[in-house]
Backbone as JSON, one array per atom type, in Angstrom:
{
  "sequence": "MAGKNPPHEHGLAEEAAPHYHGHRERLRERFREAGAEALSDYELLELLLFRALPRRDVKPLAKLLLTTFGSFAETISASEARLSQVKGLGDSGVTELKIVQAAASRLLRGAVKKRPVLSSWSSVLDYCRTAQAFADREQFRVLFLDKRNQLIADEVQQTGTVDHTPVYPREVVKRALELSATAVILVHNHPSGDPTPSHADIQMTQQIVAVAGPLGIAVHDHIIVGKDGHVSLKGLKLF",
  "N": [[59.66, 117.34, 154.67], [60.15, 120.05, 157.32], [63.18, 120.01, 158.58], [64.31, 117.57, 158.56], [66.42, 115.44, 156.18], [66.8, 115.91, 152.66], [66.11, 112.99, 150.67], [68.13, 112.52, 148.76], [70.46, 113.84, 149.96], [70.61, 112.64, 152.49], [71.58, 110.15, 151.27], [73.93, 110.83, 150.06], [75.41, 111.36, 152.53], [75.45, 108.94, 153.52], [77.21, 107.32, 152.23], [79.07, 104.92, 151.16], [82.69, 104.21, 151.62], [85.37, 103.79, 149.15], [85.23, 100.37, 147.55], [87.87, 99.19, 147.45], [89.37, 100.21, 149.92], [88.95, 99.15, 152.41], [89.94, 96.49, 151.87], [92.61, 97.24, 151.33], [93.67, 97.99, 153.95], [93.31, 95.31, 155.16], [95.13, 94.1, 153.94], [97.62, 95.18, 154.51], [97.25, 94.55, 157.38], [97.54, 91.78, 156.83], [100.07, 91.37, 155.96], [101.73, 92.65, 158.29], [100.86, 91.11, 160.44], [101.39, 88.25, 159.3], [103.75, 88.38, 157.81], [105.82, 88.6, 154.6], [105.57, 86.5, 153.33], [103.21, 85.11, 153.2], [101.83, 86.27, 151.74], [100.72, 86.56, 148.0], [102.48, 86.97, 145.23], [100.88, 88.97, 143.48], [99.7, 89.88, 145.72], [101.85, 91.22, 146.51], [102.9, 93.07, 145.16], [100.69, 94.8, 145.04], [100.75, 96.13, 147.75], [103.14, 97.39, 147.16], [102.16, 99.64, 145.05], [100.2, 100.83, 146.5], [100.69, 103.15, 147.34], [101.57, 104.84, 145.12], [99.44, 104.9, 143.84], [96.77, 106.18, 145.1], [94.04, 106.15, 144.66], [92.9, 104.51, 143.5], [91.73, 101.08, 142.59], [94.16, 98.55, 142.83], [94.47, 95.76, 142.41], [93.84, 94.75, 139.74], [95.72, 95.71, 138.1], [97.97, 94.94, 139.4], [97.97, 92.21, 139.15], [97.99, 92.33, 135.97], [100.54, 93.03, 135.56], [102.12, 90.82, 136.32], [100.96, 88.88, 134.37], [102.32, 90.03, 132.37], [105.04, 90.17, 132.71], [105.87, 88.14, 134.27], [106.8, 87.44, 137.06], [107.22, 88.33, 140.29], [109.87, 89.39, 140.93], [110.91, 89.89, 138.26], [109.39, 91.79, 137.47], [110.01, 94.04, 138.93], [112.2, 94.13, 138.14], [112.1, 94.7, 135.42], [112.8, 96.96, 132.44], [112.59, 100.76, 132.99], [111.47, 101.77, 130.56], [109.95, 99.34, 129.2], [108.34, 99.09, 131.85], [106.44, 101.09, 131.33], [104.75, 100.84, 129.33], [102.61, 99.59, 130.23], [99.55, 99.5, 130.72], [98.1, 101.84, 132.85], [99.86, 102.29, 134.84], [102.03, 104.2, 135.22], [103.82, 107.0, 135.65], [104.51, 107.37, 138.35], [104.01, 104.62, 139.49], [105.95, 103.56, 138.04], [108.23, 104.33, 139.26], [108.02, 103.82, 141.96], [108.2, 101.11, 141.71], [110.81, 100.63, 140.85], [112.31, 101.87, 142.77], [112.14, 99.91, 145.04], [113.6, 97.71, 143.55], [115.86, 98.98, 143.78], [116.53, 98.93, 146.24], [116.69, 96.48, 147.07], [118.68, 95.61, 145.72], [120.71, 97.21, 146.58], [121.0, 96.18, 149.44], [121.83, 93.65, 149.54], [124.3, 94.2, 148.33], [125.27, 95.6, 150.51], [125.61, 93.2, 151.97], [127.42, 91.83, 150.51], [129.93, 93.48, 150.94], [130.56, 93.36, 153.38], [132.27, 91.23, 154.37], [134.98, 89.15, 153.26], [134.88, 88.41, 149.7], [135.19, 85.78, 148.68], [134.39, 84.21, 151.0], [131.85, 84.48, 151.45], [130.14, 83.43, 149.44], [127.65, 82.58, 148.4], [126.36, 85.07, 148.86], [127.43, 86.62, 147.08], [126.24, 85.84, 144.57], [123.61, 86.08, 144.96], [123.68, 88.74, 145.06], [124.51, 89.2, 142.4], [122.63, 88.28, 140.48], [119.99, 89.33, 141.49], [121.11, 91.99, 140.77], [121.28, 91.67, 137.99], [119.83, 89.61, 136.51], [117.6, 89.6, 135.42], [117.62, 91.34, 133.59], [116.97, 93.35, 130.59], [118.87, 93.23, 128.64], [122.14, 92.36, 127.62], [124.6, 92.96, 130.45], [127.9, 93.62, 131.25], [129.76, 93.07, 133.9], [132.03, 94.03, 136.43], [133.38, 92.7, 139.78], [135.87, 94.32, 141.46], [138.44, 93.16, 143.52], [140.56, 93.41, 146.49], [143.77, 92.56, 147.92], [142.79, 91.1, 150.09], [140.54, 90.1, 149.0], [138.22, 91.57, 149.4], [135.68, 93.28, 148.49], [136.42, 96.18, 146.49], [135.55, 97.86, 144.41], [132.42, 98.02, 142.2], [131.36, 97.75, 139.03], [129.74, 98.29, 135.89], [130.8, 97.29, 133.1], [130.1, 97.34, 130.39], [127.28, 97.74, 128.36], [125.08, 95.63, 126.12], [123.64, 94.44, 123.78], [120.19, 92.3, 123.39], [121.51, 90.1, 123.3], [124.26, 89.94, 122.97], [127.34, 91.71, 124.06], [130.04, 94.01, 123.97], [133.3, 93.15, 124.91], [136.16, 94.47, 126.23], [139.21, 93.14, 126.95], [142.03, 94.46, 127.63], [140.76, 96.84, 128.75], [139.34, 96.07, 130.87], [141.37, 95.09, 132.79], [143.3, 97.28, 132.61], [141.45, 99.07, 134.41], [141.37, 97.3, 136.5], [143.9, 97.81, 137.65], [144.1, 100.64, 137.86], [142.58, 100.7, 140.18], [143.9, 99.33, 141.99], [143.5, 96.56, 142.18], [143.9, 93.21, 143.27], [142.22, 91.03, 142.14], [139.84, 89.85, 140.52], [136.07, 89.32, 139.59], [134.2, 88.33, 136.81], [131.0, 89.44, 135.65], [128.16, 88.14, 133.8], [125.08, 88.78, 132.22], [122.49, 86.56, 130.75], [119.75, 87.53, 128.64], [118.27, 86.05, 127.69], [117.61, 84.1, 129.76], [118.6, 81.45, 129.86], [121.74, 80.61, 131.28], [123.77, 79.49, 130.2], [126.99, 79.21, 128.86], [128.33, 80.7, 126.0], [130.33, 80.05, 123.23], [131.78, 82.63, 122.56], [131.73, 83.57, 124.97], [133.65, 81.89, 126.85], [135.66, 82.25, 125.23], [136.27, 84.92, 125.35], [136.44, 85.14, 128.31], [139.01, 83.82, 128.79], [140.71, 85.23, 127.32], [140.94, 87.42, 128.97], [141.94, 86.44, 131.19], [144.54, 85.42, 130.22], [145.52, 88.01, 130.02], [145.22, 89.37, 132.16], [146.83, 87.77, 134.37], [150.02, 87.93, 133.99], [150.13, 90.26, 134.89], [149.72, 90.06, 137.54], [147.1, 89.95, 138.32], [144.53, 88.12, 139.39], [141.77, 86.04, 137.78], [138.8, 85.02, 139.67], [136.62, 84.27, 139.14], [134.09, 83.79, 136.26], [130.76, 84.76, 136.19], [127.91, 83.88, 134.99], [124.66, 85.07, 134.53], [121.02, 84.07, 134.69], [117.25, 84.16, 133.99], [116.79, 81.48, 134.74], [118.58, 80.81, 136.33], [122.28, 80.35, 137.4], [125.52, 80.2, 136.23], [128.86, 78.81, 136.53], [131.78, 79.5, 134.98], [134.47, 79.04, 136.02], [133.79, 76.73, 137.84], [132.93, 75.04, 135.98], [135.46, 74.53, 134.64], [136.45, 75.95, 132.85], [138.35, 77.65, 131.99]],
  "CA": [[59.08, 117.85, 155.54], [61.26, 120.47, 157.59], [64.1, 119.35, 159.91], [64.69, 116.21, 157.4], [67.5, 115.83, 155.12], [66.03, 115.11, 151.4], [66.7, 111.72, 150.38], [69.49, 112.33, 148.12], [71.52, 114.28, 150.94], [71.21, 111.39, 153.19], [72.55, 109.02, 150.57], [75.42, 110.87, 150.29], [76.13, 111.21, 153.86], [75.91, 107.4, 153.97], [78.22, 106.79, 150.81], [80.55, 104.22, 151.47], [84.42, 104.68, 150.95], [85.53, 102.63, 147.47], [85.66, 99.17, 148.09], [89.06, 98.79, 147.95], [89.83, 100.69, 151.02], [88.9, 98.01, 153.38], [90.82, 95.66, 150.98], [93.9, 97.82, 151.41], [93.88, 97.77, 155.32], [93.31, 93.98, 155.6], [96.36, 93.26, 153.08], [98.59, 95.39, 155.11], [97.29, 93.81, 158.29], [97.93, 90.3, 157.02], [101.5, 91.87, 155.75], [102.33, 93.06, 159.58], [100.81, 89.96, 161.21], [102.01, 87.18, 158.88], [104.83, 88.65, 157.02], [105.49, 88.53, 153.35], [105.44, 84.87, 152.88], [101.89, 85.12, 153.44], [101.27, 86.78, 150.45], [101.25, 86.08, 146.72], [103.4, 87.94, 144.21], [100.34, 90.17, 142.96], [99.52, 90.96, 146.86], [102.99, 92.13, 147.31], [102.92, 94.11, 143.93], [99.53, 95.82, 145.64], [101.24, 96.87, 148.32], [103.92, 98.95, 146.52], [101.23, 100.34, 144.18], [98.97, 101.47, 147.23], [101.21, 104.83, 147.9], [101.77, 105.45, 144.13], [97.85, 105.09, 143.25], [96.12, 105.94, 146.26], [92.77, 106.38, 144.38], [92.47, 103.01, 142.49], [91.92, 99.53, 142.98], [95.42, 98.22, 141.93], [94.64, 94.5, 142.19], [93.84, 94.18, 138.19], [97.09, 96.1, 137.84], [99.17, 94.22, 139.92], [97.55, 91.0, 138.04], [98.46, 92.45, 134.28], [102.18, 93.48, 135.67], [102.69, 89.28, 136.63], [100.78, 88.44, 133.27], [103.01, 90.53, 131.15], [106.44, 89.79, 132.99], [105.97, 86.83, 134.57], [107.13, 87.01, 138.71], [107.67, 89.74, 141.33], [111.29, 89.57, 140.61], [110.86, 89.96, 136.89], [108.43, 92.83, 137.15], [110.29, 95.07, 139.57], [113.52, 94.15, 137.53], [111.84, 95.32, 134.16], [113.27, 98.35, 132.14], [111.59, 101.8, 132.75], [110.8, 101.74, 129.02], [109.0, 98.46, 129.23], [107.2, 99.07, 132.46], [105.92, 102.29, 131.06], [104.22, 100.55, 128.21], [101.86, 98.9, 130.92], [98.59, 100.6, 130.84], [97.52, 102.09, 134.33], [100.95, 102.07, 135.7], [102.42, 105.68, 135.03], [105.17, 107.46, 136.24], [104.6, 107.27, 139.91], [103.87, 103.42, 139.69], [107.22, 102.94, 137.64], [109.31, 104.65, 140.18], [107.8, 103.04, 143.02], [108.98, 99.63, 141.62], [112.63, 100.78, 140.58], [112.62, 101.73, 144.21], [112.14, 98.47, 145.56], [114.63, 96.98, 142.82], [117.35, 99.78, 144.14], [116.67, 98.94, 147.65], [117.01, 95.09, 147.11], [120.42, 95.4, 145.25], [121.54, 97.92, 147.6], [120.82, 95.57, 150.5], [122.91, 92.81, 148.6], [125.57, 94.78, 147.84], [125.93, 95.56, 151.72], [126.05, 91.98, 152.37], [129.12, 91.59, 149.89], [130.82, 94.61, 151.21], [130.81, 93.49, 154.68], [133.22, 90.02, 154.64], [135.91, 88.57, 152.06], [134.18, 87.87, 148.88], [135.19, 84.27, 148.81], [133.62, 83.41, 152.02], [130.5, 84.7, 151.44], [130.01, 83.23, 147.83], [126.15, 82.88, 148.26], [125.96, 86.49, 148.87], [127.74, 87.1, 145.94], [125.53, 85.0, 143.55], [122.34, 86.48, 145.41], [123.56, 90.25, 144.39], [124.73, 89.32, 140.85], [121.27, 87.87, 140.36], [119.56, 90.52, 141.65], [121.53, 93.52, 140.05], [120.98, 91.74, 136.46], [119.45, 88.06, 135.96], [116.14, 89.87, 134.77], [117.61, 92.71, 132.51], [116.63, 92.94, 129.13], [119.93, 93.65, 127.49], [123.29, 92.23, 128.24], [125.52, 93.85, 130.91], [129.3, 93.07, 131.8], [130.01, 93.76, 135.2], [133.39, 93.4, 137.27], [133.8, 93.01, 140.72], [137.16, 94.72, 141.83], [138.73, 92.74, 144.79], [141.92, 93.87, 147.45], [144.41, 91.2, 148.31], [142.35, 90.38, 151.16], [139.45, 89.7, 148.47], [137.47, 92.34, 149.93], [135.27, 94.48, 147.34], [137.07, 97.76, 146.41], [134.18, 98.53, 143.54], [131.37, 97.06, 141.47], [131.08, 98.49, 138.01], [129.08, 97.75, 134.76], [131.84, 98.08, 132.32], [129.63, 97.76, 129.3], [125.46, 97.33, 128.37], [125.08, 95.51, 124.75], [122.42, 94.04, 123.12], [119.9, 91.15, 124.01], [122.66, 88.7, 123.04], [125.65, 90.29, 122.81], [128.01, 92.69, 125.18], [131.44, 94.08, 123.38], [134.3, 93.38, 126.2], [137.71, 94.78, 125.95], [140.09, 92.42, 128.36], [142.35, 95.46, 128.18], [140.26, 97.7, 129.37], [139.16, 95.33, 132.19], [142.99, 94.96, 133.34], [143.42, 98.34, 132.99], [140.83, 99.42, 135.34], [141.86, 96.67, 137.82], [145.32, 98.69, 137.71], [143.65, 101.78, 138.45], [142.07, 100.72, 141.56], [145.12, 98.62, 142.62], [143.12, 95.51, 142.35], [144.75, 92.23, 142.78], [141.61, 89.96, 141.59], [138.45, 90.16, 139.7], [135.01, 88.68, 139.48], [133.54, 88.75, 135.98], [129.67, 88.9, 135.85], [127.53, 89.02, 133.07], [123.86, 88.01, 132.23], [121.78, 86.16, 129.29], [118.75, 88.0, 128.68], [117.05, 84.84, 127.23], [117.13, 83.05, 130.83], [119.69, 80.74, 129.86], [123.04, 80.88, 131.48], [124.75, 78.19, 129.34], [128.12, 80.04, 128.39], [128.66, 80.49, 124.91], [131.9, 79.86, 123.02], [132.5, 83.78, 122.66], [131.92, 83.89, 126.51], [134.5, 81.24, 126.96], [137.13, 82.87, 124.87], [136.53, 86.42, 125.91], [136.95, 85.06, 129.74], [140.46, 83.11, 128.65], [141.74, 86.4, 127.02], [141.25, 88.41, 130.13], [142.78, 85.69, 132.25], [146.03, 85.9, 129.63], [146.23, 89.42, 129.82], [145.51, 89.85, 133.73], [147.88, 86.83, 134.9], [151.2, 88.54, 134.07], [150.31, 91.62, 136.11], [149.38, 89.65, 139.02], [145.68, 90.16, 138.58], [143.89, 86.72, 139.31], [140.2, 86.14, 137.79], [138.48, 84.32, 140.52], [135.34, 83.39, 138.34], [133.29, 84.31, 135.31], [129.57, 83.78, 136.48], [126.82, 83.96, 133.94], [123.46, 84.95, 135.49], [119.78, 84.61, 133.89], [116.3, 83.93, 135.12], [116.9, 80.27, 135.17], [119.85, 80.19, 137.26], [123.34, 80.67, 137.19], [126.72, 79.12, 135.78], [130.3, 79.26, 136.71], [133.0, 79.24, 134.19], [135.59, 78.35, 136.91], [133.15, 75.64, 138.4], [133.12, 74.04, 134.57], [136.58, 74.37, 134.24], [136.51, 76.53, 131.3], [139.6, 78.66, 132.21]],
  "C": [[60.35, 118.52, 156.5], [61.91, 119.86, 158.62], [64.67, 118.06, 159.33], [65.67, 116.35, 156.58], [66.95, 115.31, 154.06], [66.88, 113.85, 151.2], [67.84, 111.65, 149.9], [70.72, 112.71, 148.95], [71.71, 113.08, 151.8], [72.07, 110.4, 152.41], [73.86, 109.45, 150.63], [76.21, 111.12, 151.59], [76.4, 109.75, 154.38], [76.61, 106.89, 153.21], [79.09, 105.95, 151.52], [81.77, 104.52, 150.67], [84.43, 103.54, 149.78], [85.78, 101.42, 148.2], [86.83, 98.76, 148.37], [89.96, 99.26, 149.23], [89.96, 99.69, 152.08], [89.72, 96.76, 153.11], [92.5, 96.12, 151.59], [94.35, 97.54, 152.82], [93.81, 96.24, 155.55], [94.46, 93.39, 155.12], [97.61, 94.05, 154.06], [98.64, 94.79, 156.54], [98.03, 92.41, 158.2], [99.66, 90.49, 156.78], [102.29, 91.79, 157.21], [102.01, 91.74, 160.35], [101.43, 88.48, 160.71], [103.12, 87.1, 158.12], [104.76, 88.45, 155.44], [105.44, 87.42, 152.74], [104.0, 84.44, 152.97], [101.05, 85.53, 152.43], [101.83, 86.45, 149.11], [101.87, 87.2, 146.19], [102.34, 89.06, 143.99], [100.03, 90.74, 144.23], [100.75, 92.07, 146.94], [103.19, 93.46, 146.36], [101.96, 95.17, 144.45], [100.2, 96.57, 146.39], [102.02, 98.06, 148.25], [102.84, 99.78, 145.86], [100.51, 101.31, 145.01], [99.41, 103.13, 147.2], [101.41, 105.29, 146.63], [100.56, 105.69, 143.43], [97.14, 104.89, 144.3], [94.3, 106.09, 146.0], [92.4, 105.38, 143.47], [92.7, 101.95, 143.26], [92.91, 99.06, 141.88], [95.47, 96.64, 141.81], [94.61, 94.2, 140.73], [95.22, 94.68, 137.9], [98.23, 95.18, 138.2], [98.94, 92.75, 139.25], [98.33, 91.06, 136.51], [99.97, 92.43, 134.66], [102.63, 91.7, 135.81], [102.37, 88.69, 135.05], [101.71, 88.91, 132.45], [104.71, 90.36, 131.67], [106.87, 88.63, 133.67], [106.15, 86.46, 136.04], [107.06, 88.25, 138.94], [108.71, 90.2, 140.83], [111.43, 90.3, 138.92], [110.17, 91.62, 136.22], [109.3, 94.23, 137.71], [111.9, 95.25, 138.9], [113.39, 94.87, 136.13], [112.35, 96.57, 133.75], [112.49, 99.32, 132.35], [110.88, 101.88, 131.44], [109.73, 100.58, 128.97], [107.76, 98.39, 130.62], [106.22, 100.3, 132.0], [105.08, 102.08, 129.67], [102.73, 99.67, 129.05], [100.82, 99.91, 130.95], [98.13, 101.02, 132.26], [98.56, 102.17, 134.83], [101.23, 103.41, 136.16], [103.43, 105.89, 135.49], [105.64, 106.98, 137.73], [104.92, 105.88, 140.17], [105.4, 102.68, 139.29], [108.3, 103.2, 138.73], [109.32, 103.75, 141.51], [108.68, 101.24, 143.03], [110.6, 99.61, 141.36], [113.41, 101.22, 141.92], [113.07, 100.84, 144.84], [113.19, 97.67, 144.96], [116.11, 97.47, 143.44], [117.89, 99.25, 145.38], [117.27, 97.17, 147.73], [118.46, 95.03, 146.78], [121.35, 96.21, 146.21], [121.79, 96.65, 148.96], [122.0, 94.22, 150.62], [124.0, 92.85, 148.73], [126.2, 94.91, 149.28], [126.6, 94.39, 152.05], [127.29, 91.33, 151.99], [130.02, 91.87, 150.48], [131.39, 93.97, 152.73], [132.31, 92.03, 155.03], [134.16, 89.56, 153.04], [134.93, 87.98, 151.2], [134.11, 86.16, 148.78], [134.5, 83.63, 149.85], [132.34, 83.62, 152.05], [129.94, 84.66, 150.0], [128.14, 83.38, 147.62], [125.57, 84.13, 148.2], [126.35, 87.11, 147.86], [126.81, 86.81, 144.7], [124.03, 85.61, 143.81], [122.44, 87.91, 144.64], [123.44, 90.2, 142.85], [123.11, 88.78, 140.39], [120.28, 88.77, 140.37], [119.8, 91.64, 140.8], [121.33, 93.33, 138.39], [120.43, 90.62, 135.87], [118.18, 88.86, 135.03], [116.42, 91.05, 133.65], [117.36, 92.28, 131.26], [117.84, 92.83, 128.06], [121.13, 93.21, 128.58], [124.22, 93.23, 129.09], [126.46, 92.87, 131.56], [129.31, 93.83, 132.87], [131.41, 93.18, 135.97], [133.21, 93.93, 138.77], [135.31, 93.13, 141.07], [137.51, 94.19, 143.26], [140.35, 93.22, 145.21], [142.27, 92.55, 147.56], [143.91, 90.64, 149.57], [140.67, 89.77, 150.63], [138.19, 90.08, 148.91], [137.09, 93.02, 148.75], [135.81, 95.89, 147.44], [135.86, 98.25, 145.57], [133.91, 97.46, 142.71], [131.2, 98.11, 140.49], [130.44, 97.52, 136.78], [129.85, 98.3, 133.89], [130.99, 98.18, 130.65], [128.18, 96.88, 129.31], [125.76, 97.12, 126.72], [123.63, 95.25, 124.44], [121.47, 93.01, 123.99], [120.49, 89.94, 123.96], [123.87, 88.92, 122.82], [126.22, 91.39, 124.0], [129.37, 93.15, 124.3], [132.33, 94.18, 125.15], [135.7, 93.7, 125.65], [138.5, 94.42, 127.14], [141.12, 93.79, 128.63], [142.14, 96.46, 128.84], [139.81, 97.16, 131.21], [140.34, 95.3, 133.26], [143.18, 96.34, 133.63], [142.95, 99.14, 134.39], [141.13, 99.03, 136.53], [143.28, 97.49, 138.4], [145.02, 99.81, 138.56], [143.2, 101.68, 139.89], [142.89, 99.71, 142.65], [144.49, 97.16, 143.08], [143.93, 94.27, 142.2], [144.01, 90.72, 142.35], [140.18, 90.98, 141.05], [137.35, 88.99, 139.67], [134.11, 89.25, 138.48], [132.02, 88.2, 136.2], [129.46, 88.95, 134.62], [125.88, 88.47, 132.86], [123.22, 87.79, 130.77], [120.23, 86.51, 129.31], [117.61, 87.06, 128.59], [116.66, 83.9, 128.43], [118.08, 82.09, 131.02], [121.32, 80.77, 130.15], [124.19, 80.09, 130.88], [125.58, 79.34, 128.82], [128.27, 79.59, 126.83], [130.17, 80.67, 124.22], [132.7, 81.56, 122.93], [132.68, 84.19, 124.17], [132.98, 83.13, 127.09], [136.0, 81.78, 126.61], [137.29, 84.15, 125.24], [137.19, 86.06, 127.47], [138.69, 84.65, 129.65], [141.3, 84.28, 128.16], [141.71, 87.37, 127.97], [142.25, 87.76, 131.15], [144.28, 85.78, 131.46], [146.45, 87.41, 129.82], [146.39, 89.7, 131.41], [146.71, 88.97, 134.57], [149.25, 87.45, 135.04], [151.36, 90.02, 134.73], [149.89, 91.67, 137.26], [147.88, 89.88, 139.35], [144.91, 88.67, 138.67], [142.39, 86.97, 138.91], [139.72, 85.04, 138.38], [137.33, 83.39, 139.66], [134.92, 84.43, 137.18], [131.79, 83.9, 135.94], [128.63, 84.51, 135.6], [125.58, 83.9, 134.85], [122.2, 85.05, 134.72], [118.7, 84.11, 134.59], [116.16, 82.27, 135.33], [117.98, 79.48, 135.86], [121.21, 80.87, 136.88], [124.74, 79.76, 136.81], [128.14, 79.63, 135.88], [131.19, 78.71, 135.98], [134.13, 78.42, 134.8], [135.13, 76.9, 137.08], [133.28, 74.5, 136.87], [134.21, 73.94, 134.14], [137.18, 74.59, 133.0], [137.94, 77.78, 131.22], [140.27, 78.29, 133.49]]
}
């Protein structure tokens, strides 16, 4: 009949938006009103993925990421290569997650830089864990400090395999002298998750102390971080 839309045209006009659109807005509203603590790990991952994947229901992907990597922290800290293997994530999703990791690391590094390191030890530990506790290869990092124990530089000296990083004590000390550092904090991670120091870790630390000491460079600590916590070799009286 003239003047009326055919049934199929009427149906198109009334077609609802994808079901996940309402879910996205409800999740954002809950985040705004109740904060991040009111959201589970997969819901927080959903929020991150909304921008990268605007035309998909990302809840199944967020849950798959947690199943694959174990936690929110392990997901955003996973290597780009491993993230790229997750079906459906894509380059934009990987980039979004790595931006969040970089932002978290930079925030904590800022907290470490603001005041003498030894008076803000919890911030140092938080930064070290965020920077490398969940990395899938060992990294040996050195925090170089000035005479006021403030951070001059934070450098990854070596990256190794899943269970070994070659460390050259003279190179560590040489770099400290180049930066006019008077103290260092050594940091490395155990991808296995267990931060218990190995015999090689202890021996390497003692070698650096032996080379650095006569040159007026103090080794304040060697911290080993992993998914299961951290260990201070100084605290264990291992050097």
